[in-house]
VOMIKOL-991929 format. One record per residue (C-alpha): residue number from 0; y, z, x; residue in three letters. Coordinates in pm, whole numbers. Layout:
# VOMIKOL-991929
<NUM; <Y; Z; X>; "ALA">;
...
***
This chain:
# VOMIKOL-991929
<0; <170; -3290; 275>; "UNK">;
<1; <-186; -3391; 363>; "UNK">;
<2; <-261; -3433; 731>; "UNK">;
<3; <-508; -3717; 723>; "UNK">;
<4; <-825; -3765; 928>; "UNK">;
<5; <-988; -4104; 987>; "UNK">;
<6; <-1369; -4104; 1025>; "UNK">;
<7; <-1531; -4380; 1230>; "UNK">;
<8; <-1907; -4428; 1195>; "UNK">;
<9; <-2071; -4634; 1470>; "UNK">;
<10; <-2433; -4747; 1501>; "UNK">;
<11; <-2736; -4686; 1283>; "UNK">;
<12; <-2740; -4308; 1318>; "UNK">;
<13; <-2363; -4273; 1278>; "UNK">;
<14; <-2373; -4486; 962>; "UNK">;
<15; <-2667; -4305; 801>; "UNK">;
<16; <-2508; -3970; 877>; "UNK">;
<17; <-2186; -4113; 737>; "UNK">;
<18; <-2356; -4217; 413>; "UNK">;
<19; <-2489; -3863; 360>; "UNK">;
<20; <-2161; -3709; 479>; "UNK">;
<21; <-1947; -3901; 230>; "UNK">;
<22; <-2194; -3837; -51>; "UNK">;
<23; <-2159; -3466; 28>; "UNK">;
<24; <-1777; -3485; 43>; "UNK">;
<25; <-1765; -3683; -279>; "UNK">;
<26; <-1972; -3422; -461>; "UNK">;
<27; <-1793; -3117; -318>; "UNK">;
<28; <-1453; -3261; -412>; "UNK">;
<29; <-1558; -3346; -766>; "UNK">;
<30; <-1575; -3726; -737>; "UNK">;
<31; <-1818; -3959; -909>; "UNK">;
<32; <-2004; -4228; -716>; "UNK">;
<33; <-1717; -4471; -775>; "UNK">;
<34; <-1454; -4225; -651>; "UNK">;
<35; <-1310; -4103; -983>; "UNK">;
<36; <-1234; -3731; -1016>; "UNK">;
<37; <-1442; -3530; -1265>; "UNK">;
<38; <-1309; -3206; -1413>; "UNK">;
<39; <-1551; -2915; -1383>; "UNK">;
<40; <-1551; -2584; -1567>; "UNK">;
<41; <-1574; -2345; -1270>; "UNK">;
<42; <-1201; -2298; -1216>; "UNK">;
<43; <-1202; -2458; -869>; "UNK">;
<44; <-1063; -2803; -951>; "UNK">;
<45; <-719; -2727; -807>; "UNK">;
<46; <-875; -2628; -474>; "UNK">;
<47; <-1096; -2935; -473>; "UNK">;
<48; <-790; -3159; -509>; "UNK">;
<49; <-545; -2958; -295>; "UNK">;
<50; <-643; -3128; 33>; "UNK">;
<51; <-855; -3416; -94>; "UNK">;
<52; <-625; -3671; 70>; "UNK">;
<53; <-713; -3541; 416>; "UNK">;
<54; <-1037; -3739; 399>; "UNK">;
<55; <-978; -3962; 95>; "UNK">;
<56; <-708; -4217; 16>; "UNK">;
<57; <-575; -4266; -339>; "UNK">;
<58; <-659; -4616; -460>; "UNK">;
<59; <-584; -4808; -777>; "UNK">;
<60; <-719; -4692; -1110>; "UNK">;
<61; <-715; -4319; -1022>; "UNK">;
<62; <-990; -4370; -765>; "UNK">;
<63; <-1029; -4217; -421>; "UNK">;
<64; <-1176; -4407; -128>; "UNK">;
<65; <-1292; -4260; 203>; "UNK">;
<66; <-1067; -4287; 507>; "UNK">;
<67; <-1364; -4437; 689>; "UNK">;
<68; <-1437; -4726; 926>; "UNK">;
<69; <-1801; -4844; 926>; "UNK">;
<70; <-1912; -5023; 1244>; "UNK">;
<71; <-2238; -5172; 1372>; "UNK">;
<72; <-2342; -5454; 1600>; "UNK">;
<73; <-2619; -5537; 1350>; "UNK">;
<74; <-2529; -5582; 980>; "UNK">;
<75; <-2859; -5438; 849>; "UNK">;
<76; <-2753; -5075; 805>; "UNK">;
<77; <-2420; -5178; 655>; "UNK">;
<78; <-2610; -5381; 395>; "UNK">;
<79; <-2807; -5065; 310>; "UNK">;
<80; <-2481; -4876; 258>; "UNK">;
<81; <-2342; -5148; 30>; "UNK">;
<82; <-2660; -5130; -180>; "UNK">;
<83; <-2663; -4747; -197>; "UNK">;
<84; <-2553; -4549; -507>; "UNK">;
<85; <-2216; -4477; -342>; "UNK">;
<86; <-2172; -4823; -189>; "UNK">;
<87; <-1877; -4898; -418>; "UNK">;
<88; <-1698; -4589; -283>; "UNK">;
<89; <-1601; -4762; 43>; "UNK">;
<90; <-1335; -5026; 98>; "UNK">;
<91; <-1511; -5362; 155>; "UNK">;
<92; <-1266; -5461; 430>; "UNK">;
<93; <-1345; -5146; 633>; "UNK">;
<94; <-1685; -5282; 737>; "UNK">;
<95; <-1692; -5422; 1092>; "UNK">;
<96; <-2015; -5579; 1218>; "UNK">;
<97; <-2168; -5818; 1467>; "UNK">;
<98; <-2492; -6014; 1449>; "UNK">;
<99; <-2698; -5938; 1760>; "UNK">;
<100; <-2724; -5560; 1808>; "UNK">;
<101; <-2719; -5372; 2137>; "UNK">;
<102; <-3091; -5346; 2204>; "UNK">;
<103; <-3074; -4976; 2297>; "UNK">;
<104; <-2856; -5073; 2593>; "UNK">;
<105; <-2534; -4875; 2653>; "UNK">;
<106; <-2391; -5154; 2868>; "UNK">;
<107; <-2431; -5408; 2586>; "UNK">;
<108; <-2251; -5179; 2344>; "UNK">;
<109; <-1973; -5094; 2589>; "UNK">;
<110; <-1918; -5407; 2799>; "UNK">;
<111; <-2054; -5719; 2631>; "UNK">;
<112; <-2148; -5723; 2260>; "UNK">;
<113; <-1931; -5422; 2179>; "UNK">;
<114; <-1634; -5553; 2373>; "UNK">;
<115; <-1627; -5858; 2147>; "UNK">;
<116; <-1601; -5635; 1839>; "UNK">;
<117; <-1363; -5363; 1958>; "UNK">;
<118; <-1041; -5545; 1864>; "UNK">;
<119; <-1157; -5571; 1502>; "UNK">;
<120; <-1250; -5200; 1497>; "UNK">;
<121; <-908; -5099; 1630>; "UNK">;
<122; <-737; -5325; 1374>; "UNK">;
<123; <-914; -5153; 1084>; "UNK">;
<124; <-837; -4810; 1233>; "UNK">;
<125; <-472; -4914; 1267>; "UNK">;
<126; <-462; -5017; 902>; "UNK">;
<127; <-598; -4677; 802>; "UNK">;
<128; <-343; -4499; 1022>; "UNK">;
<129; <-60; -4699; 865>; "UNK">;
<130; <-175; -4581; 522>; "UNK">;
<131; <-135; -4216; 630>; "UNK">;
<132; <176; -3999; 592>; "UNK">;
<133; <97; -3757; 878>; "UNK">;
<134; <-230; -3846; 1056>; "UNK">;
<135; <-382; -3571; 1267>; "UNK">;
<136; <-669; -3754; 1433>; "UNK">;
<137; <-1009; -3919; 1425>; "UNK">;
<138; <-1371; -3805; 1396>; "UNK">;
<139; <-1634; -4034; 1548>; "UNK">;
<140; <-1991; -4011; 1417>; "UNK">;
<141; <-2247; -4157; 1657>; "UNK">;
<142; <-2574; -4103; 1843>; "UNK">;
<143; <-2600; -4106; 2221>; "UNK">;
<144; <-2954; -4239; 2256>; "UNK">;
<145; <-2924; -4598; 2131>; "UNK">;
<146; <-2699; -4878; 2246>; "UNK">;
<147; <-2437; -4921; 1972>; "UNK">;
<148; <-2353; -4559; 1893>; "UNK">;
<149; <-2343; -4467; 2259>; "UNK">;
<150; <-2188; -4777; 2418>; "UNK">;
<151; <-1959; -4905; 2144>; "UNK">;
<152; <-1896; -4552; 2014>; "UNK">;
<153; <-1755; -4433; 2346>; "UNK">;
<154; <-1560; -4758; 2384>; "UNK">;
<155; <-1396; -4681; 2047>; "UNK">;
<156; <-1296; -4332; 2167>; "UNK">;
<157; <-1150; -4480; 2486>; "UNK">;
<158; <-944; -4736; 2294>; "UNK">;
<159; <-820; -4473; 2048>; "UNK">;
<160; <-698; -4268; 2342>; "UNK">;
<161; <-499; -4570; 2465>; "UNK">;
<162; <-361; -4661; 2121>; "UNK">;
<163; <-296; -4310; 1982>; "UNK">;
<164; <-266; -4063; 2271>; "UNK">;
<165; <-93; -3801; 2057>; "UNK">;
<166; <-368; -3789; 1792>; "UNK">;
<167; <-672; -3568; 1838>; "UNK">;
<168; <-1008; -3735; 1898>; "UNK">;
<169; <-1313; -3541; 1781>; "UNK">;
<170; <-1675; -3653; 1769>; "UNK">;
<171; <-1999; -3560; 1601>; "UNK">;
<172; <-2242; -3659; 1876>; "UNK">;
<173; <-2619; -3663; 1823>; "UNK">;
<174; <-2805; -3596; 2149>; "UNK">;
<175; <-3149; -3757; 2188>; "UNK">;
<176; <-3489; -3590; 2201>; "UNK">;
<177; <-3831; -3731; 2291>; "UNK">;
<178; <-3968; -3546; 1986>; "UNK">;
<179; <-3764; -3772; 1759>; "UNK">;
<180; <-3746; -4108; 1938>; "UNK">;
<181; <-3953; -4293; 2198>; "UNK">;
<182; <-3668; -4503; 2344>; "UNK">;
<183; <-3735; -4464; 2716>; "UNK">;
<184; <-3377; -4534; 2832>; "UNK">;
<185; <-3216; -4266; 2615>; "UNK">;
<186; <-3130; -4049; 2921>; "UNK">;
<187; <-2928; -4338; 3069>; "UNK">;
<188; <-2743; -4404; 2743>; "UNK">;
<189; <-2670; -4037; 2677>; "UNK">;
<190; <-2555; -3963; 3033>; "UNK">;
<191; <-2314; -4257; 3032>; "UNK">;
<192; <-2186; -4143; 2692>; "UNK">;
<193; <-2125; -3782; 2799>; "UNK">;
<194; <-1934; -3918; 3099>; "UNK">;
<195; <-1698; -4095; 2859>; "UNK">;
<196; <-1673; -3806; 2612>; "UNK">;
<197; <-1573; -3563; 2888>; "UNK">;
<198; <-1272; -3782; 2968>; "UNK">;
<199; <-1169; -3923; 2630>; "UNK">;
<200; <-1265; -3676; 2353>; "UNK">;
<201; <-1079; -3354; 2271>; "UNK">;
<202; <-1354; -3185; 2069>; "UNK">;
<203; <-1724; -3270; 2044>; "UNK">;
<204; <-1968; -3112; 1799>; "UNK">;
<205; <-2305; -3127; 1974>; "UNK">;
<206; <-2595; -3214; 1744>; "UNK">;
<207; <-2916; -3172; 1943>; "UNK">;
<208; <-3208; -3359; 1787>; "UNK">;
<209; <-3447; -3129; 1976>; "UNK">;
<210; <-3305; -2821; 1803>; "UNK">;
<211; <-3282; -2992; 1462>; "UNK">;
<212; <-3643; -3112; 1488>; "UNK">;
<213; <-3761; -2757; 1563>; "UNK">;
<214; <-3560; -2624; 1269>; "UNK">;
<215; <-3716; -2880; 1036>; "UNK">;
<216; <-4063; -2775; 1152>; "UNK">;
<217; <-3984; -2409; 1088>; "UNK">;
<218; <-3846; -2501; 746>; "UNK">;
<219; <-4182; -2647; 646>; "UNK">;
<220; <-4177; -3016; 748>; "UNK">;
<221; <-4498; -3074; 946>; "UNK">;
<222; <-4380; -3420; 1056>; "UNK">;
<223; <-4000; -3423; 1014>; "UNK">;
<224; <-3845; -3757; 915>; "UNK">;
<225; <-3494; -3876; 992>; "UNK">;
<226; <-3397; -3793; 634>; "UNK">;
<227; <-3505; -3431; 694>; "UNK">;
<228; <-3303; -3406; 1015>; "UNK">;
<229; <-2998; -3568; 859>; "UNK">;
<230; <-3011; -3330; 562>; "UNK">;
<231; <-2994; -3028; 794>; "UNK">;
<232; <-2715; -3184; 1000>; "UNK">;
<233; <-2507; -3265; 691>; "UNK">;
<234; <-2534; -2907; 567>; "UNK">;
<235; <-2384; -2792; 897>; "UNK">;
<236; <-2111; -3059; 888>; "UNK">;
<237; <-2022; -2953; 535>; "UNK">;
<238; <-1936; -2610; 668>; "UNK">;
<239; <-1782; -2734; 992>; "UNK">;
<240; <-1525; -2944; 804>; "UNK">;
<241; <-1468; -2710; 506>; "UNK">;
<242; <-1149; -2550; 640>; "UNK">;
<243; <-1008; -2900; 699>; "UNK">;
<244; <-1086; -3009; 341>; "UNK">;
<245; <-1006; -2700; 133>; "UNK">;
<246; <-726; -2441; 141>; "UNK">;
<247; <-796; -2196; 426>; "UNK">;
<248; <-585; -1941; 611>; "UNK">;
<249; <-721; -2039; 955>; "UNK">;
<250; <-846; -2353; 1132>; "UNK">;
<251; <-680; -2563; 864>; "UNK">;
<252; <-656; -2879; 1075>; "UNK">;
<253; <-820; -3043; 1376>; "UNK">;
<254; <-549; -2935; 1617>; "UNK">;
<255; <-585; -2569; 1520>; "UNK">;
<256; <-963; -2593; 1546>; "UNK">;
<257; <-943; -2743; 1895>; "UNK">;
<258; <-682; -2489; 2006>; "UNK">;
<259; <-902; -2199; 1894>; "UNK">;
<260; <-1225; -2335; 2040>; "UNK">;
<261; <-1136; -2514; 2366>; "UNK">;
<262; <-1011; -2295; 2653>; "UNK">;
<263; <-1035; -2574; 2914>; "UNK">;
<264; <-1013; -2950; 2849>; "UNK">;
<265; <-1353; -3043; 2995>; "UNK">;
<266; <-1536; -2763; 2815>; "UNK">;
<267; <-1483; -2904; 2467>; "UNK">;
<268; <-1850; -2931; 2362>; "UNK">;
<269; <-1913; -2708; 2062>; "UNK">;
<270; <-2227; -2529; 1945>; "UNK">;
<271; <-2295; -2559; 1570>; "UNK">;
<272; <-2494; -2317; 1356>; "UNK">;
<273; <-2532; -2297; 979>; "UNK">;
<274; <-2709; -2075; 728>; "UNK">;
<275; <-2885; -2106; 496>; "UNK">;
<276; <-3056; -2434; 583>; "UNK">;
<277; <-3293; -2610; 342>; "UNK">;
<278; <-3490; -2934; 352>; "UNK">;
<279; <-3431; -3201; 84>; "UNK">;
<280; <-3569; -3089; -251>; "UNK">;
<281; <-3581; -2722; -152>; "UNK">;
<282; <-3325; -2465; -256>; "UNK">;
<283; <-3216; -2196; -12>; "UNK">;
<284; <-3309; -1842; -111>; "UNK">;
<285; <-3050; -1590; -217>; "UNK">;
<286; <-2884; -1425; 79>; "UNK">;
<287; <-2600; -1184; 142>; "UNK">;
<288; <-2307; -1241; 372>; "UNK">;
<289; <-2455; -988; 614>; "UNK">;
<290; <-2784; -1177; 626>; "UNK">;
<291; <-2604; -1507; 685>; "UNK">;
<292; <-2407; -1360; 973>; "UNK">;
<293; <-2723; -1216; 1125>; "UNK">;
<294; <-2889; -1560; 1110>; "UNK">;
<295; <-2592; -1719; 1285>; "UNK">;
<296; <-2596; -1452; 1556>; "UNK">;
<297; <-2968; -1513; 1620>; "UNK">;
<298; <-2891; -1871; 1717>; "UNK">;
<299; <-3243; -2013; 1718>; "UNK">;
<300; <-3308; -1992; 1343>; "UNK">;
<301; <-2980; -2149; 1238>; "UNK">;
<302; <-2858; -2351; 1535>; "UNK">;
<303; <-2813; -2725; 1517>; "UNK">;
<304; <-2715; -2760; 1882>; "UNK">;
<305; <-2875; -2499; 2109>; "UNK">;
<306; <-3133; -2225; 2091>; "UNK">;
<307; <-2906; -1946; 2215>; "UNK">;
<308; <-2534; -1887; 2234>; "UNK">;
<309; <-2512; -1703; 2567>; "UNK">;
<310; <-2171; -1598; 2699>; "UNK">;
<311; <-1916; -1725; 2447>; "UNK">;
<312; <-1554; -1821; 2511>; "UNK">;
<313; <-1447; -1868; 2151>; "UNK">;
<314; <-1603; -1881; 1806>; "UNK">;
<315; <-1492; -1951; 1452>; "UNK">;
<316; <-1720; -1838; 1167>; "UNK">;
<317; <-1646; -1997; 831>; "UNK">;
<318; <-1770; -1848; 503>; "UNK">;
<319; <-1793; -2032; 172>; "UNK">;
<320; <-1839; -1902; -180>; "UNK">;
<321; <-1717; -1608; -385>; "UNK">;
<322; <-1598; -1382; -105>; "UNK">;
<323; <-1277; -1185; -58>; "UNK">;
<324; <-1065; -1197; 255>; "UNK">;
<325; <-1124; -824; 297>; "UNK">;
<326; <-1503; -865; 299>; "UNK">;
<327; <-1479; -1142; 559>; "UNK">;
<328; <-1245; -947; 784>; "UNK">;
<329; <-1462; -636; 768>; "UNK">;
<330; <-1767; -841; 857>; "UNK">;
<331; <-1587; -1016; 1143>; "UNK">;
<332; <-1453; -684; 1269>; "UNK">;
<333; <-1810; -555; 1292>; "UNK">;
<334; <-1920; -883; 1447>; "UNK">;
<335; <-1639; -862; 1700>; "UNK">;
<336; <-1784; -542; 1840>; "UNK">;
<337; <-2140; -676; 1837>; "UNK">;
<338; <-2030; -994; 2017>; "UNK">;
<339; <-1823; -810; 2277>; "UNK">;
<340; <-2099; -822; 2536>; "UNK">;
<341; <-2153; -1193; 2479>; "UNK">;
<342; <-1792; -1300; 2510>; "UNK">;
<343; <-1613; -1362; 2835>; "UNK">;
<344; <-1357; -1105; 2945>; "UNK">;
<345; <-1075; -1348; 3022>; "UNK">;
<346; <-1056; -1446; 2653>; "UNK">;
<347; <-1041; -1104; 2482>; "UNK">;
<348; <-968; -1235; 2129>; "UNK">;
<349; <-1187; -1536; 2076>; "UNK">;
<350; <-1311; -1487; 1720>; "UNK">;
<351; <-1113; -1676; 1452>; "UNK">;
<352; <-1270; -1652; 1104>; "UNK">;
<353; <-1192; -1869; 802>; "UNK">;
<354; <-1288; -1861; 434>; "UNK">;
<355; <-1284; -2119; 157>; "UNK">;
<356; <-1365; -2058; -211>; "UNK">;
<357; <-1547; -2378; -318>; "UNK">;
<358; <-1915; -2334; -229>; "UNK">;
<359; <-2126; -2583; -40>; "UNK">;
<360; <-2339; -2824; -241>; "UNK">;
<361; <-2662; -2652; -346>; "UNK">;
<362; <-2566; -2308; -215>; "UNK">;
<363; <-2348; -2041; -374>; "UNK">;
<364; <-2292; -1863; -42>; "UNK">;
<365; <-2308; -2011; 307>; "UNK">;
<366; <-2177; -1959; 659>; "UNK">;
<367; <-2112; -2191; 952>; "UNK">;
<368; <-2041; -2097; 1312>; "UNK">;
<369; <-1863; -2319; 1562>; "UNK">;
<370; <-1876; -2169; 1910>; "UNK">;
<371; <-1782; -2269; 2262>; "UNK">;
<372; <-2059; -2103; 2458>; "UNK">;
<373; <-2254; -2129; 2778>; "UNK">;
<374; <-2573; -2191; 2580>; "UNK">;
<375; <-2472; -2554; 2526>; "UNK">;
<376; <-2537; -2624; 2893>; "UNK">;
<377; <-2913; -2621; 2818>; "UNK">;
<378; <-2869; -2951; 2633>; "UNK">;
<379; <-2688; -3104; 2931>; "UNK">;
<380; <-2937; -2966; 3184>; "UNK">;
<381; <-3230; -3116; 2994>; "UNK">;
<382; <-3051; -3450; 2982>; "UNK">;
<383; <-2970; -3433; 3354>; "UNK">;
<384; <-3334; -3364; 3441>; "UNK">;
<385; <-3456; -3655; 3228>; "UNK">;
<386; <-3199; -3887; 3385>; "UNK">;
<387; <-3312; -3787; 3737>; "UNK">;
<388; <-3674; -3877; 3661>; "UNK">;
<389; <-3576; -4228; 3546>; "UNK">;
<390; <-3316; -4299; 3809>; "UNK">;
<391; <-3535; -4183; 4098>; "UNK">;
<392; <-3752; -4488; 4033>; "UNK">;
<393; <-3456; -4712; 3939>; "UNK">;
<394; <-3650; -4772; 3618>; "UNK">;
<395; <-3497; -5028; 3380>; "UNK">;
<396; <-3178; -5037; 3587>; "UNK">;
<397; <-3168; -5417; 3569>; "UNK">;
<398; <-3113; -5395; 3192>; "UNK">;
<399; <-2773; -5242; 3264>; "UNK">;
<400; <-2666; -5435; 3572>; "UNK">;
<401; <-2765; -5752; 3389>; "UNK">;
<402; <-2481; -5682; 3143>; "UNK">;
<403; <-2227; -5668; 3425>; "UNK">;
<404; <-2231; -5291; 3475>; "UNK">;
<405; <-2213; -5157; 3830>; "UNK">;
<406; <-2504; -4927; 3919>; "UNK">;
<407; <-2248; -4689; 4070>; "UNK">;
<408; <-2131; -4607; 3718>; "UNK">;
<409; <-2468; -4448; 3644>; "UNK">;
<410; <-2441; -4238; 3960>; "UNK">;
<411; <-2086; -4131; 3872>; "UNK">;
<412; <-2193; -4040; 3519>; "UNK">;
<413; <-2488; -3834; 3648>; "UNK">;
<414; <-2259; -3654; 3895>; "UNK">;
<415; <-2008; -3577; 3620>; "UNK">;
<416; <-2289; -3438; 3403>; "UNK">;
<417; <-2418; -3212; 3682>; "UNK">;
<418; <-2063; -3095; 3747>; "UNK">;
<419; <-2022; -3010; 3378>; "UNK">;
<420; <-2338; -2794; 3389>; "UNK">;
<421; <-2203; -2617; 3699>; "UNK">;
<422; <-1870; -2551; 3526>; "UNK">;
<423; <-2043; -2386; 3231>; "UNK">;
<424; <-2221; -2154; 3475>; "UNK">;
<425; <-1906; -2080; 3674>; "UNK">;
<426; <-1678; -2018; 3377>; "UNK">;
<427; <-1911; -1756; 3234>; "UNK">;
<428; <-1791; -1522; 3508>; "UNK">;
<429; <-1455; -1641; 3638>; "UNK">;
<430; <-1114; -1679; 3472>; "UNK">;
<431; <-931; -2014; 3494>; "UNK">;
<432; <-709; -2064; 3794>; "UNK">;
<433; <-330; -2049; 3732>; "UNK">;
<434; <-285; -2428; 3747>; "UNK">;
<435; <-545; -2498; 3474>; "UNK">;
<436; <-404; -2535; 3125>; "UNK">;
<437; <-590; -2473; 2805>; "UNK">;
***
């Protein structure tokens, strides 16, 4: 029986990532643009269909449609999706949109404009849940720098926690960077969002635009565009979700993934690395499994979320392509010894590998690493420093209080962020106290 996952895409970034994400899923599972299955001659069709209903729902006429909810406070991006080559793939009644936008203001997305739309979003999510046999959870795709993805996105996670407390809530969260966007209030929006994610999400894949921008530059893009960044992110998400979508002996569902990666509830922010990475139009060079693993271990050349791993609580490498279980286990055994100095002593067995046969799109052999490591704190520290510079001058604070938000909420969010950074430092050396569960 398939254990279904509902994806919710909120805001311009979440929707554009979603468009590329579903195009990638469609292709890797052998579906045409309209959702019909196409038989291929590589002997992998059974594996492509074995868990297809985790992310896709069977519709009439032997078609599959994404288990996706598409949300924006401005209909413009949704119109782009409808007009795209895979626009007919989505259910028309799963679009939820407003008319005014959030104006890069978290408070508008969370308290005013977004609050008017949240009931409709929850209704569509409920309809998708009712169409499932055994739902396992949700994945939210959003950015933290703007107003809709951050404000309405975190409101969605909060409501899902109220409505479905037993289902797991994961997120793919894009953290802002001044190299990519010039929205001056991004530190406010992102800090308020992290405050909500700490409390309401169970697993967060951190996508750091700073790191992705640097990767795109190293890959040959002198002035990286959003399409370049999204292409690199989607390659990583392809690997990060592969064990959920194809037969795998480990990390086969969201609950297992969270159990293996999250030792403490607040420390659920996950580092993502992938190799090989290639810009649109370029094909990755031929590499061996040993070379891929070395790239992942380096961090900086393959990381989507932080430049270095640092002390690591738990990690799950996933390999795709024509590999045997024996080859993977031998490689992981060697990696276990090489990572011993990087991992924390109070979690002696924190490496959980997985393997799937169907390769990633455009690459015959690839590897993805999800890790819970201290290195992720660098992203939070940078955000905390940027927030402090803005808030010291009370810059643009009236934009938020004007939407009915109490200024104390910004202070509480900043305090929670600083506390999270401190916890990452502390937990690198100390075991959890007896009254802390995992």
